[in-house]
N, C-alpha and C positions, 0 to 999 in steps of 0.2 A: 615627040619632044615636049609638047604642051602637057601631055599626060604625066611625063616625068617631072615637069615643073610643079604641078599641083601635088603630086605625090611627095615631093621634097618639101614643099611649103607646109603641108599639113601633117607631116610626120612628127609625132609626139605632141601635137596640139590637142588638148582635151575638148570635148563638146562644150563644156562650160565656158572655156576661153573663147571658142568660136561664137557662141551665143552672146557673150559679153562684147566682143569686138563688133559684131554686126548690129547689135542693138544701138551702140553709140554711132556707128556709121549711118544707119538708117535715120536716126534722129537728125544727124547733120545734113543728110540729103534732103530731108523734109524742111529743114530751116532754109536751105539754099533755094528750094522751089518756092517757099513762101516769100522769101526776099525778092525773088525774080518777079512775082506777081505784084509786089509792092513797088516795083520799078526802082529799087535801090541800086544805084550804079556801083557802089563800093562793096557793100556787105556780101553779095553772092560771090564775088571774085575772092574776097578775103577768106570766106568759109570754104570755097573750093580748094584753095591752096592748103588750108589746114586739113581738109578731107584727104588730100593726097598724102599728107604726113601721117594720117591714120592707117595708111597701108605701108608703113615703113619696112616692116619685115618682108612683105611680099615683094617690095621693090628691091630690097637687099638680095633676094634670091634670084633676081634677074641678072645680077652681075656675073661675069665669067667665073668659071670654076675655081681658078687659082687666086682669086682676089679675096681680101679679108671680109668684105660685107657678107659674102656667102656663108661665113662661118659664125655669124651672130646666132645666139640662141633666141628662139621666138619669145622667150620670157620677157625680154625688154619691152615688147610691145604692150604688155599688160599695163605698164605705167605710162609709156609714151603716148598711147592712144587716149588715155584719160587726160593727160596734159593738153593735147591738142583740142580735145572736146571742151574742157573747162575754159580754155582761152577763147575759143571761137564761138561755140554754141552758148556757153554760159555767159562769158564776158561780153561779147559783142552782140549776139542775137537776142539774148534775154536781158541785156543791159545790166548784168550783175556788177560791172565795174563801178557803176554809180548807185545801183539799187542796194548793194551790200557794202557798207563801209569797210575798207581794208581788203576787199576781195582781190584787187590787183596785186597788193603787196604779198598776201598769202600765196597767191598763184605764182608770183616770182620765186618765192622760197621753195614751193613745191616743184616748179619747173626746173630750177637749177639743181635741186636734189635729183630729179629724174635725169637731168643732163649728166650728172656724175655717174649715175647708174648705167646710162647708155654708153658713156665714155669708157667705163670699166669693161663693158662688153666689147667695145672697140679694141681696147688694149689686149684683152684675152684672145680676140679673133686674130690680131696681128701675131700674137705668140704662137698660135696654132699654125698659121700660115708659114711663119718663118722657122718654126720648130725651135723656139728659144724659150728657156725657162726664165721665170722672173719671180722674186719674192712678192707675196701678196701685198705687203705694205707699199712697195714701190709701184705696183700696179694701181693701187688705190690712189696714191698721191698723184700719179701721172693722169689718172682719170679726172681728179679734181681740177688739175691744171687745164686739161682739155675742155672741161665743162665751163671753166671761167672764160676761155677763149670764145666758146659759143655765146655765152652771156654778153661778153663785150661786143661781139659781132652784132647782137640784137640791138644794143644801145646805139651802135654806129649806124645801123639801118634806120632807127627811129630819127636820129639826128639828120641823116642824109635825106630821108623822106620829107622831113619838115623844111630843111634848108633849101632843097632844090626842086621839090615837087609839090610844094604848097600844102603839105600835110599838117596835122596837129597832134602827132603821136606823143609829143612831150608836153602837151597842154600849154603852148604859148598863148593861145587864145583863152584866157581865164573866163571871159564872159560866156564862151561856148560851153566850157566845163560846168559853169554854174547852171546854165540852161539845161544841160543833160542831167544834172543832179536834181532837177525839179525846182530850180530857182533859189535854193538855199545854199549860201556860201559855206555854211558850217559843214554841210554834207560833203562838200568838195574837200575841205581841209581835214575832215576826219580821216581821210586816206593818209594824211601826213600830219602827225601830231605837233603842229606848230601854231603860233599866234597868227591868225589869218590876216589881221590888219598890218602886222609888221612884215610879213613875208609874201604878200600878194605879188610884189614885183619879182620875186625869186621863185615863183611857183614851179616853173618848168625845170629849174635846176634842182629844186627840192624833190620833184617827182623822179628825176633821173637818179639822184643820189639815194633816195629811199629804195628804188628798184635795186640798185647796186648793193646796198646793205642787206636787203632781204635775200638777194642772190647768194651772198656770202653765208648767211644763216643756213639756207637750204643745202648749199654745197658742203658745209662743214658737218652738218648732221648726217648726210648720206656718207661722207668720207668716214666718219666715226663708225657708222653702221657696217661699212665694208671692211674696216679694220677689225671689227669684232667678229664679223661673219663673212669672210671672203668666199662666197658660195661657189665660185669656180676654181678655187684653190684649196678645196678640202673634200674629204670623203671620196665617193666614187666619181665625182665631177672634177677632181684635182687635175687640172690640165698640165701642171708641171710633171706630175707622175706619169700621165699619159704620154707626154712628149718624151720623157726620159726612157720609158719602155719602148717607144717606137724607135728612138735613136739606137738603143742597144740591139733591137731586133734587126735594124738595117745594117748595123756594123757586123753582126754575125753572118748575115746573108752575103755580105760583100767580102 
């Protein structure tokens, strides 16, 4: 059974993809170990959660045979693994959220774009499971809607974490944000292009709304890309054609 699992997981995965996946994973593991030695109580747990996300495809293959996660293409992990790595290793461990102005916002745009890509894979997997055809345009717009649901869920998590568990994901503590940025208030507000003096009291709101705006940008860009090139609805990978041929074959056999 274990042998079948690994055979299924790595079927079609190239050596370059495996090297790429494991390079990012090992860097993340190294960051977790380093953070543990620093006795950081939050960062190792946060990085470990993101490390699990970096095994998304392998986790999908653990689902029962007739469930749609088993039908995901491994290709989605080439983008999702990078999103998890940039968010946790780059953003939190290397402190790029403050060291690189605008890093968080660019990452939100990239992350929501990846979300649309993964959601498109989700829609396609459901098609294959249910043996239902779907126009590529509808699949793409459904994927964008699902990705927005994920993005909204993240903002709800940040609010809940701050509201009930004493976190500061939305930067309610402006002084802490300034300290993490090296003591320069301008570096903090470079993440959000607004007049620092006028909007200091609204920084948490501006942070959340800027995240939402960049989520929209990333989602729309990926949606347009999928409308132009719906890679699972064209050529030899056209799942609509594959489903139709399978339905015709089953009808003849019955």
